[in-house]
TORSEMAR-446878 format. One line per field, with one value per residue (C-alpha): residue in one letter; x, y, z. Coordinates in nm, 4 decimals, always signed. Layout:
<pts>
res: c(A;...) $
xx: c(X;...) $
yy: c(Y;...) $
zz: c(Z;...) $
</pts>
This chain:
<pts>
res: c(M;S;Q;P;I;R;F;Y;H;R;N;A;I;R;E;I;R;N;T;P;V;T;R;T;V;L;Q;Y;L;R;E;D;A;R;C;T;G;T;K;E;G;C;A;E;G;D;C;G;A;C;T;V;V;I;G;E;R;N;A;T;G;G;V;S;F;K;A;V;N;A;C;I;Q;F;L;P;T;L;D;G;R;A;L;F;T;V;E;D;L;R;Q;P;D;G;S;L;H;P;V;Q;Q;A;M;V;E;C;H;G;S;Q;C;G;F;C;T;P;G;F;V;M;S;M;W;S;L;Y;E;K;H;G;H;E;Q;S;C;A;N;R;T;V;P;S;R;T;E;I;S;N;A;L;T;G;N;L;C;R;C;T;G;Y;R;P;I;V;D;A;A;V;Q;M;F;E;A;P;A;P;K;A;P;I;D;L;E;A;L;S;N;T;L;A;T;L;E;R;H;D;T;F;H;Y;A;H;A;G;Q;Q;F;D;A;P;R;T;V;E;A;L;A;Q;I;K;S;V;Q;P;A;T;R;I;L;A;G;S;T;D;I;G;L;W;V;T;K;Q;M;R;E;L;G;D;I;V;Y;V;G;Q;I;A;E;L;Q;R;I;V;V;T;D;G;W;I;E;I;G;A;G;V;S;V;E;K;A;Y;A;E;L;A;R;H;Y;P;E;L;N;E;M;W;Q;R;F;A;S;L;P;I;R;N;A;G;T;L;G;G;N;I;A;N;G;S;P;I;G;D;S;M;P;G;L;I;A;L;G;A;R;V;I;V;R;G;G;E;I;E;R;E;M;A;L;E;D;L;Y;L;A;Y;Q;K;K;D;M;E;A;H;E;F;V;V;G;L;R;V;P;T;R;T;G;V;R;A;N;L;Q;F;R;T;Y;K;L;S;K;R;F;D;S;D;I;S;A;V;C;A;A;F;S;F;I;A;D;G;D;T;V;R;E;P;R;I;A;F;G;G;M;A;A;T;P;K;R;A;T;H;V;E;A;V;L;N;D;A;E;W;H;E;A;T;V;Q;A;A;M;L;A;L;A;K;D;Y;A;P;L;S;D;M;R;A;T;S;D;Y;R;V;E;A;A;K;N;T;L;Y;R;F;W;L;E;T;R;P;H;N;P;L;P;K;A;A;L;D;V;R;A;V;E;A;A;G;A;S;A) $
xx: c(+6.9838;+7.0987;+6.9249;+7.0712;+6.9597;+6.7628;+6.6704;+6.6356;+6.9150;+7.0564;+6.8018;+6.8733;+6.7976;+7.0941;+7.1717;+7.4093;+7.5813;+7.8756;+7.8375;+7.7947;+7.4400;+7.4961;+7.6649;+7.4916;+7.3305;+7.5790;+7.8756;+7.7306;+7.6792;+8.0204;+8.2430;+8.0671;+7.8473;+8.0881;+7.7961;+7.9849;+7.7351;+7.5820;+7.8003;+7.8787;+7.8539;+7.7507;+7.6883;+7.3938;+7.1038;+7.1338;+7.2856;+7.1123;+7.4213;+7.3509;+6.9807;+6.8535;+6.5029;+6.3485;+6.0649;+5.8297;+5.5028;+5.2013;+4.8639;+4.7168;+4.9956;+5.1595;+5.4989;+5.5539;+5.8749;+6.0331;+6.3559;+6.5714;+6.9241;+7.1507;+7.4107;+7.1994;+6.9966;+7.1264;+7.1587;+6.9386;+6.6407;+6.6482;+6.5338;+6.2334;+6.2622;+6.4088;+6.6988;+6.7451;+7.0394;+7.1451;+7.3074;+6.9626;+6.8332;+7.0516;+6.8435;+6.9403;+7.0599;+7.2836;+7.0586;+6.9714;+6.6486;+6.4254;+6.5193;+6.8896;+6.8405;+6.6502;+6.9348;+7.1770;+6.9606;+6.8761;+7.2405;+7.1375;+7.4797;+7.8105;+8.0643;+7.8283;+7.8846;+7.5245;+7.3731;+7.3058;+7.1132;+6.9065;+6.8399;+6.7112;+6.4826;+6.3520;+6.3097;+6.1076;+5.8829;+5.8657;+5.7507;+5.5002;+5.3258;+5.3136;+5.6166;+5.4556;+5.3839;+5.0482;+4.9353;+4.5780;+4.5942;+4.9226;+4.9394;+5.2337;+5.3523;+5.3898;+5.7258;+5.6394;+5.5691;+5.8956;+6.0897;+5.9329;+6.0341;+6.3954;+6.4304;+6.6605;+6.9139;+7.1734;+7.3757;+7.6767;+7.7520;+7.4778;+7.1948;+6.8455;+6.6641;+6.8066;+6.7491;+6.3833;+6.3648;+6.4917;+6.2292;+5.9603;+6.1036;+6.1364;+5.7574;+5.7418;+5.9891;+5.8931;+5.8544;+6.1648;+6.2314;+6.2393;+6.0294;+6.0251;+5.7896;+5.5987;+5.4036;+5.7201;+5.8882;+5.5895;+5.5991;+5.9708;+5.9254;+5.6428;+5.8955;+6.1037;+5.8225;+5.8678;+5.5834;+5.7873;+6.0522;+6.3591;+6.6694;+7.0170;+7.3326;+7.6937;+7.9838;+7.7518;+7.5102;+7.1476;+6.9037;+6.5392;+6.2521;+5.9279;+5.6032;+5.3635;+5.3323;+5.3135;+5.6518;+5.7985;+5.6587;+5.8100;+6.1551;+6.1466;+6.0187;+6.2982;+6.5700;+6.4557;+6.7884;+6.7301;+6.7405;+6.4244;+6.4980;+6.2359;+6.3430;+6.7086;+6.7014;+6.8371;+6.9983;+7.1820;+7.3826;+7.4809;+7.6768;+7.8027;+7.8916;+7.9378;+8.0720;+7.8475;+7.7852;+7.4107;+7.3925;+7.1053;+6.8449;+6.4768;+6.3420;+5.9738;+5.9503;+5.7940;+5.5065;+5.1900;+4.9831;+5.2126;+5.1789;+4.8043;+4.6083;+4.2472;+4.0048;+3.6850;+3.4306;+3.6356;+3.9974;+4.2788;+4.4733;+4.8273;+5.0494;+5.3993;+5.5542;+5.3748;+5.6237;+5.6275;+5.5295;+5.2206;+5.1227;+5.1349;+4.9478;+4.6591;+4.6822;+4.6867;+4.3621;+4.1921;+4.4089;+4.5283;+4.7110;+4.9782;+5.0657;+5.3644;+5.4979;+5.4610;+5.6741;+5.9318;+5.9667;+6.3164;+6.3351;+6.1265;+6.3802;+6.3904;+6.0095;+5.9912;+6.2161;+6.1442;+5.8309;+5.5975;+5.6150;+5.9938;+5.9905;+5.7542;+5.9466;+6.2737;+6.1265;+6.3777;+6.3016;+6.3422;+6.1316;+5.8880;+5.5934;+5.5256;+5.4137;+5.1437;+5.0230;+5.0136;+4.8163;+4.5668;+4.5223;+4.6948;+4.7267;+5.0009;+4.9698;+5.2623;+5.2901;+5.4983;+5.4395;+5.0630;+4.9774;+4.8914;+4.8709;+4.7344;+4.8230;+4.8213;+5.1242;+5.2687;+5.2639;+5.5054;+5.7933;+5.9255;+6.2645;+6.5388;+6.5586;+6.3489;+6.0051;+5.7254;+5.8195;+5.9822;+6.2765;+6.0588;+5.7851;+5.7517;+5.5235;+5.2403;+5.0643;+4.9086;+4.5477;+4.4641;+4.1118;+3.9214;+3.7606;+3.4087;+3.1492;+3.2608;+3.6051;+3.4560;+3.5275;+3.8897;+4.1441;+4.4826;+4.8215;+5.1823;+5.4934;+5.8533;+6.1437;+6.4781;+6.7725;+6.6788;+6.3267;+6.3871;+6.5668;+6.6668;+6.6259;+6.3923;+6.5132;+6.1511;+5.8542;+5.5182;+5.1668;+4.8438;+4.4838;+4.1570;+3.7871;+3.6234;+3.2999;+3.2000;+3.4739;+3.5684;+3.8615;+3.7757;+4.0168;+4.3414;+4.6390;+4.9754;+5.2888;+5.6467;+5.9556;+6.3066;+6.2027;+6.2631;+6.4209;+6.1084;+5.8220;+5.6142;+5.2771;+5.2629;+5.0318;+5.0589;+4.9703;+4.6769;+4.5503;+4.5505;+4.3655;+4.1085;+3.7559;+3.8963;+3.7782;+4.0047;+4.1272;+4.4642;+4.4813;+4.4370;+4.7144;+4.9476;+4.8874;+4.9499;+5.2763;+5.3963;+5.3029;+5.5385;+5.8325;+5.6772;+5.6572;+5.9983;+6.3630;+6.5254;+6.8949;+7.1258;+7.2964;+7.4196;+7.0661;+6.9462;+7.0003;+6.7638;+6.6420;+6.5730;+6.3730;+6.1570;+6.0864;+6.0241;+5.7808;+5.5930;+5.5808;+5.4384;+5.1635;+5.0879;+5.0833;+4.8382;+4.6093;+4.6407;+4.5398;+4.2507;+4.1120;+3.7324;+3.7292;+3.9400;+4.1707;+4.4732;+4.5375;+4.8614;+4.9888;+4.9759;+5.2136;+5.4294;+5.7695;+5.8177;+5.4768;+5.5336;+5.8767;+5.7306;+5.4532;+5.7056;+5.9263;+5.6355;+5.5082) $
yy: c(-5.7760;-5.7584;-5.9955;-6.1300;-5.9909;-6.2716;-6.2816;-6.5227;-6.5199;-6.7799;-7.0471;-7.0256;-6.8198;-6.6031;-6.4798;-6.1853;-6.0610;-5.8332;-5.6048;-5.2253;-5.0935;-4.8845;-5.1552;-5.1471;-5.4397;-5.3869;-5.4162;-5.7359;-5.8858;-5.8066;-5.8383;-6.0942;-6.3112;-6.2849;-6.2231;-5.9835;-5.9696;-5.6652;-5.3641;-5.0318;-4.7378;-4.4175;-4.5251;-4.2856;-4.4727;-4.2971;-4.5339;-4.8665;-5.0888;-5.2185;-5.2940;-5.5942;-5.7221;-5.7453;-5.9870;-5.9554;-6.1070;-5.8950;-5.8575;-6.1518;-6.3914;-6.3750;-6.2286;-5.8857;-5.7969;-5.4565;-5.3412;-5.1220;-4.9806;-5.1989;-4.9235;-4.7103;-4.9747;-5.0700;-5.4409;-5.4501;-5.3348;-5.6773;-5.8470;-6.0687;-6.0221;-6.2018;-6.0744;-6.1671;-6.0818;-6.1685;-6.4886;-6.6209;-6.6159;-6.8977;-7.2126;-7.5395;-7.6957;-7.3964;-7.2391;-6.8720;-6.7247;-6.5861;-6.2343;-6.3075;-6.5031;-6.2135;-5.9755;-6.2066;-6.2524;-5.8820;-5.7719;-5.5732;-5.5851;-5.4391;-5.3666;-5.5458;-5.3319;-5.2092;-5.5372;-5.7078;-5.4035;-5.3927;-5.7654;-5.7316;-5.4400;-5.6472;-5.9532;-5.7519;-5.6416;-6.0013;-6.1279;-5.8456;-5.9568;-6.3256;-6.5519;-6.8430;-6.8331;-7.0022;-6.7510;-6.6659;-6.3179;-6.2258;-5.8931;-5.7857;-5.4302;-5.1821;-5.0422;-4.7211;-4.9130;-5.1021;-4.7788;-4.6315;-4.9393;-4.8953;-4.5257;-4.6128;-4.7938;-4.6024;-4.7458;-4.5670;-4.7836;-5.0168;-4.7706;-4.8405;-4.9694;-5.3253;-5.3428;-5.2465;-5.4994;-5.7640;-5.6670;-5.7143;-6.0483;-6.1926;-6.2110;-6.4036;-6.6730;-7.0006;-6.9815;-7.0483;-7.4146;-7.3603;-7.0561;-6.9338;-7.1328;-6.8364;-7.0426;-7.1946;-6.8543;-6.7047;-6.9842;-6.9304;-6.5571;-6.6300;-6.8065;-6.4878;-6.2583;-6.0773;-5.9494;-5.7227;-5.4599;-5.5965;-5.4755;-5.4946;-5.3361;-5.3082;-5.1080;-4.9073;-4.8098;-4.9206;-5.0168;-5.0683;-5.1698;-5.1369;-5.2982;-5.0339;-4.6557;-4.6675;-4.8394;-4.5819;-4.2981;-4.4533;-4.4839;-4.1210;-3.9976;-4.1692;-4.0810;-3.7861;-3.7783;-4.1268;-4.0967;-4.2051;-4.4199;-4.4921;-4.5604;-4.4577;-4.2754;-3.9614;-4.0846;-4.3572;-4.0868;-3.9329;-4.2523;-4.3403;-3.9860;-3.7782;-4.0536;-3.9305;-4.1117;-4.1456;-4.2421;-4.4637;-4.5486;-4.6388;-4.7966;-4.7430;-4.9879;-5.2659;-5.0689;-5.1961;-4.8973;-4.6618;-4.8680;-4.8127;-4.6102;-4.5397;-4.3549;-4.2013;-3.9706;-3.6666;-3.7725;-3.9903;-4.0894;-4.2099;-4.3526;-4.2102;-4.5477;-4.5910;-4.5958;-4.3072;-4.5526;-4.6793;-4.3334;-4.1795;-4.4758;-4.3961;-4.0178;-4.0429;-4.2435;-3.9363;-3.6759;-3.8051;-3.4742;-3.6263;-3.9071;-3.7315;-3.6149;-3.9734;-4.0978;-3.8217;-3.8467;-3.9981;-4.3561;-4.6645;-4.8205;-4.4947;-4.4698;-4.8334;-4.7663;-4.4031;-4.3080;-4.0145;-3.9436;-3.9361;-3.6930;-3.4664;-3.4935;-3.4219;-3.0927;-3.0271;-2.7059;-2.9095;-3.2072;-3.2840;-3.4102;-3.1009;-2.8378;-3.0626;-3.1757;-2.8185;-2.7086;-2.9863;-2.8690;-3.1644;-3.1835;-3.3574;-3.5440;-3.5492;-3.7314;-3.6950;-3.9346;-3.9789;-3.6483;-3.6102;-3.2775;-3.1964;-2.8940;-2.7699;-2.9175;-2.5759;-2.4813;-2.7642;-2.5750;-2.2769;-2.2141;-2.4010;-2.7476;-2.6199;-2.7652;-2.7175;-3.0386;-3.1087;-3.3490;-3.6334;-3.5842;-3.7686;-3.7684;-4.0215;-3.9597;-3.7315;-3.6400;-3.5253;-3.4013;-3.6082;-3.4575;-3.4378;-3.1624;-2.8277;-2.9811;-3.1695;-2.8454;-2.8328;-2.7252;-2.8698;-2.9079;-2.9779;-2.9022;-3.0089;-2.8335;-3.0135;-3.0749;-3.4410;-3.5709;-3.8782;-3.9130;-3.5517;-3.2894;-3.0037;-2.6544;-2.5451;-2.7517;-2.5777;-2.6689;-2.4761;-2.5344;-2.3471;-2.4244;-2.3074;-2.1177;-2.0486;-1.8110;-1.7121;-1.8367;-1.9551;-2.0688;-2.0560;-2.2444;-2.1787;-2.3584;-2.3867;-2.5892;-2.4684;-2.1053;-2.0485;-2.2059;-2.4183;-2.5430;-2.2251;-2.0895;-1.7766;-1.5638;-1.2508;-1.4501;-1.6086;-1.2657;-1.1528;-1.4657;-1.4992;-1.4203;-1.2842;-1.3659;-1.6333;-1.4510;-1.3447;-1.0106;-1.1907;-1.4379;-1.1600;-0.9716;-1.2908;-1.3483;-1.0021;-1.0745;-1.3743;-1.1393;-1.0401;-1.4017;-1.5364;-1.4316;-1.7665;-1.8470;-1.9256;-2.2635;-2.5431;-2.6216;-2.2752;-1.9037;-1.6903;-1.5136;-1.8429;-1.9706;-1.6581;-1.6587;-2.0330;-1.9977;-1.7277;-1.9447;-2.2423;-2.0182;-1.8992;-2.2581;-2.3425;-2.0700;-2.2004;-2.5488;-2.4392;-2.1199;-2.1308;-2.0887;-2.3016;-2.4628;-2.6267;-2.9992;-3.1041;-3.2514;-2.9076;-2.7641;-3.0581;-3.0290;-3.4060;-3.4598;-3.1853;-3.3277;-3.6776;-3.5491;-3.3662;-3.6734;-3.8908;-3.6346) $
zz: c(-6.6065;-6.9687;-7.2091;-7.5341;-7.8706;-8.0382;-8.4052;-8.6964;-8.9550;-9.1945;-9.0974;-8.7266;-8.4174;-8.3257;-7.9758;-7.9568;-7.6418;-7.5710;-7.8693;-7.8578;-7.8384;-8.1507;-8.3555;-8.6915;-8.8672;-9.1507;-8.9141;-8.7701;-9.1158;-9.2578;-8.9503;-8.7312;-8.9544;-9.2507;-9.4859;-9.7094;-9.9937;-9.8229;-9.9053;-9.7420;-9.9799;-9.8058;-9.4425;-9.4273;-9.5886;-9.9223;-10.1794;-10.1048;-10.1355;-9.7839;-9.8378;-9.6428;-9.5717;-9.2267;-9.1564;-8.8602;-8.7487;-8.8293;-8.6598;-8.8520;-8.7564;-9.0980;-9.1827;-9.3345;-9.5164;-9.5623;-9.7229;-9.4977;-9.4901;-9.2740;-9.2383;-9.0030;-8.8178;-8.4738;-8.4023;-8.0876;-8.2973;-8.4672;-8.1476;-8.2283;-8.6032;-8.9045;-9.1130;-9.4788;-9.7017;-10.0537;-9.9230;-9.8296;-10.1868;-10.3176;-10.3572;-10.1791;-10.5055;-10.5752;-10.8365;-10.8395;-10.7133;-10.9943;-10.8806;-10.9263;-11.2491;-11.4016;-11.3154;-11.4974;-11.8054;-11.8362;-11.7831;-11.4771;-11.3120;-11.4245;-11.1494;-10.9105;-10.6018;-10.5880;-10.7107;-10.3739;-10.2561;-10.5749;-10.5486;-10.1921;-10.2808;-10.5724;-10.3516;-10.1012;-10.3877;-10.5133;-10.1738;-10.1382;-10.4578;-10.3735;-10.3683;-10.5529;-10.9241;-10.8625;-10.5999;-10.6975;-10.5474;-10.7084;-10.8880;-11.1006;-11.0398;-11.3249;-11.4341;-11.2511;-10.9289;-10.9744;-11.0260;-10.7143;-10.5148;-10.6314;-10.5457;-10.2573;-10.4772;-10.6771;-10.9669;-11.1129;-11.4164;-11.5395;-11.5723;-11.4499;-11.7587;-11.7507;-11.3748;-11.4155;-11.7017;-11.4599;-11.2029;-11.4670;-11.5806;-11.2298;-11.2074;-11.5342;-11.4250;-11.2556;-10.8791;-10.6667;-10.6014;-10.2264;-10.1333;-9.7756;-9.5568;-9.4189;-9.1664;-9.0227;-9.0139;-8.8336;-8.5777;-8.5232;-8.4725;-8.2268;-8.0039;-7.9968;-7.8886;-7.5601;-7.3449;-7.1208;-7.1845;-7.3620;-7.1800;-7.3291;-7.1895;-7.2969;-7.1536;-6.9312;-7.2111;-7.1815;-7.4585;-7.3616;-7.5881;-7.3889;-7.5010;-7.3667;-7.3680;-6.9895;-6.9696;-7.2090;-6.9983;-6.6860;-6.8444;-6.9633;-6.6269;-6.4344;-6.6875;-6.9035;-7.0899;-7.2347;-7.6146;-7.7965;-8.1019;-8.3669;-8.7263;-8.6800;-9.0160;-8.8500;-8.5273;-8.7179;-8.8960;-8.5643;-8.5044;-8.8528;-8.9627;-8.6482;-8.4210;-8.1406;-7.8152;-7.7706;-7.4054;-7.2960;-7.5618;-7.5455;-7.8655;-7.9485;-8.2394;-8.0286;-7.8769;-8.0465;-7.9339;-8.1243;-8.4441;-8.4821;-8.7348;-8.6369;-8.8654;-8.7291;-8.8893;-8.7991;-8.7580;-8.8887;-8.5767;-8.6454;-8.3726;-8.3417;-8.4262;-8.7592;-9.0458;-9.2907;-9.5658;-9.3840;-9.2608;-9.6073;-9.7549;-9.5214;-9.5567;-9.9365;-9.9278;-9.7842;-9.9561;-10.2965;-10.3394;-10.1115;-10.3542;-10.5089;-10.1718;-10.0495;-10.3391;-10.3009;-9.9234;-9.9125;-10.0488;-9.9814;-9.7374;-9.5433;-9.5414;-9.4293;-9.1303;-9.0426;-8.8511;-8.8994;-8.5266;-8.5432;-8.8334;-8.6385;-8.3123;-8.4903;-8.6070;-8.8830;-9.0757;-9.3951;-9.2839;-9.5659;-9.3621;-9.1511;-9.4077;-9.5540;-9.2132;-9.0831;-9.3899;-9.3153;-8.9568;-8.7910;-8.4135;-8.2182;-7.8874;-7.6441;-7.3147;-7.0017;-6.7143;-6.6860;-6.8536;-7.2219;-7.4030;-7.7459;-7.9574;-8.3145;-8.4888;-8.5759;-8.2058;-8.1265;-8.2918;-8.0953;-8.2582;-8.4403;-8.2804;-7.9875;-7.9229;-7.6725;-7.4935;-7.1605;-7.1454;-7.0154;-7.2774;-7.6070;-7.9101;-7.8811;-8.2085;-8.4624;-8.5449;-8.8980;-8.9837;-9.2373;-9.5448;-9.4008;-9.3616;-9.5007;-9.5584;-9.8515;-10.0414;-9.9257;-10.1870;-10.0958;-10.2623;-10.1625;-10.3680;-10.3203;-10.4929;-10.4896;-10.7185;-10.7674;-10.8070;-10.5890;-10.2564;-10.2105;-9.9402;-10.0192;-10.0927;-10.0504;-9.9398;-9.9742;-9.8655;-9.9232;-9.8264;-9.7989;-9.7993;-10.1212;-10.0612;-10.4190;-10.5407;-10.1853;-9.9783;-9.6259;-9.3528;-9.5556;-9.4147;-9.5810;-9.4556;-9.5770;-9.4960;-9.5808;-9.5445;-9.1715;-8.8638;-8.8188;-9.0348;-9.0304;-9.1353;-9.3524;-9.1383;-9.3539;-9.6655;-9.4841;-9.3814;-9.7457;-9.8580;-9.5822;-9.7061;-10.0337;-10.3833;-10.5345;-10.8438;-10.9833;-10.8068;-10.4758;-10.5399;-10.6594;-10.3350;-10.1387;-10.3229;-10.2210;-9.8597;-9.8513;-9.7949;-9.4616;-9.3469;-9.4441;-9.4713;-9.5605;-9.5436;-9.8348;-9.8242;-10.0518;-10.1657;-10.2634;-10.2149;-10.0130;-10.3281;-10.5017;-10.2067;-10.1914;-10.5654;-10.5673;-10.2774;-10.4670;-10.7768;-10.5893;-10.4557;-10.8085;-10.9314;-10.6551;-10.7880;-11.1451;-11.0294;-10.8058;-10.9624;-10.9874;-11.3662;-11.6014;-11.3402;-11.5007;-11.4472;-11.2784;-11.6054;-11.7695;-11.5074;-11.4082;-11.5764;-11.5872;-11.7448;-12.0001;-12.0878;-12.1256;-12.3495;-12.5666;-12.5964;-12.7111;-12.9628) $
</pts>
C-alpha cells in the first residue's frame, strides 16, 4: 500500500500524495508550494540557483544541515526530513536574516537570479558554525573555507568578491531574532521517523526506501531490474536532461548500516551510503594528499548529496574517486541476496559501463588500507587536470603510490581516469617501476611505458595526444615531489600557488 511522502517545510509537516516518483524538489517548490525564490538555472546540479538546505536528525539526536541541488533531488527522498528555502530565512517581524542583510550591505546581488542559491549555501555554512552569536563553540571560517563552500554557486554578473565579503560579514552581525529551535525541529523530525521500508507508488511506478541492508537485498533479489538510487547526482540528470523513465526505484539513503564509517588498525571501512563529503573528510585524515581532490570533486552540494558507493558503482571512466582509491589498494564489497563478495576495486570494472556484478547485486561498501606498518613509508599523490579548477569533469585524473624502501620503489600502483573505457591501472608502468631505483632515468622509462597502457579517445575535453602527454607529465611531477633527494614541495609546482606568489611579489 502506497504511503504519503511526509516532510517538514514552512513550519508544518507536509503530506504529499499523487505526484510522480521522479518529481523533483524544485518542481514541488515552484509549481506546488509556490515558493518561487528557488530558481532553475541548469537543471543538472551545476549552477546552484536551485540550492536548498535539507535538515535531518543525526546519531546524537541533533539536526544536521546540508546544502543540495533541488533540481536533481526526487521528492520522495525528502520523506522524514526537513526542507528549507530562502523563504524560511525572513524573520517573523519581516526583517532580514543576517545572511541576507550581509548580502544587501556588501552589494552581493545584481540581477538576483543566483542570489537565493548563494544565500542558502551561506546559511548552511552559518548554521554549521553555530547559529547563535553567543555560541561558545562557534568558529568563523576563513575566506578560503567560504569560497570552498560556495563552489556550487555560479554568478554571471556580480562577481564573487562581494559575495565572499558578505559571507564574512554575516558572522559579525548580531544573531537572528528568531533562530531555528533545533530541539523542537529534532522532536518534530522524530515523529516522522519510519522503522520499516517506506513505500510510495504513483502511476504504476514504485519507490521503496528500506531501512536495512537485508530489506534492500530482498527487493533486489525479487526484482533485479529495480533501479538503485543514492544521491541522485547522476540519475537525476537522466530524468531532467534525457527524459528517461527509470522504472521502479529503491532508495538507499535511509539505511543506517550503509551510512557508517569504521576505522580499525588496518582498514577504513566506508558504507556505500556515506556521502562523498563525509567519506573524503575521513580519507583525508589518513591521506592528506587527498585534500585537493576532495575540494575539486564536483561542488559541495553535489558532495553532500552524492555517495562514494554510488560513484564507485556508477563506474564512469572519468569518475574522480576511483584512481586514487585504486592506487591506495581499496577493496569493494558487493552483495546479492545473502552472499557478499569482496574484490580489488579495479577488478570491479570489466569494460565501459560493464561491471563484475549480477543484476541483483549492489555495492555494500569500500575498504581502504590505513597507513600502518610498511605503509607508513607510502608515497602517494593524486592529480586532476580540467579546464576549470572547481566543479569540472577531469580530462585526466591520475593517482600514484608506492612504498619507499630507501631509494627503491616497492609495490607501485598507478591508476588513471579519462584514459580508457574504465578506471584502469597502468600495468606496464608498474612493471618498470617495481623494485627499481627511484631516479630520473626510471621515471623517464615509466613515462615511455604509458603508451603501452593507454590509447585514450579525443573528445570535447581533450585530444588523445594531450591526454597521453598530460599523463606523462603528472608522472614526472610525482617524481619531482617524491624523489629521494631534494623533493620539491607542492607549492613549487602548483600553477595556482606560483601565480599567487608572483602576484604578491
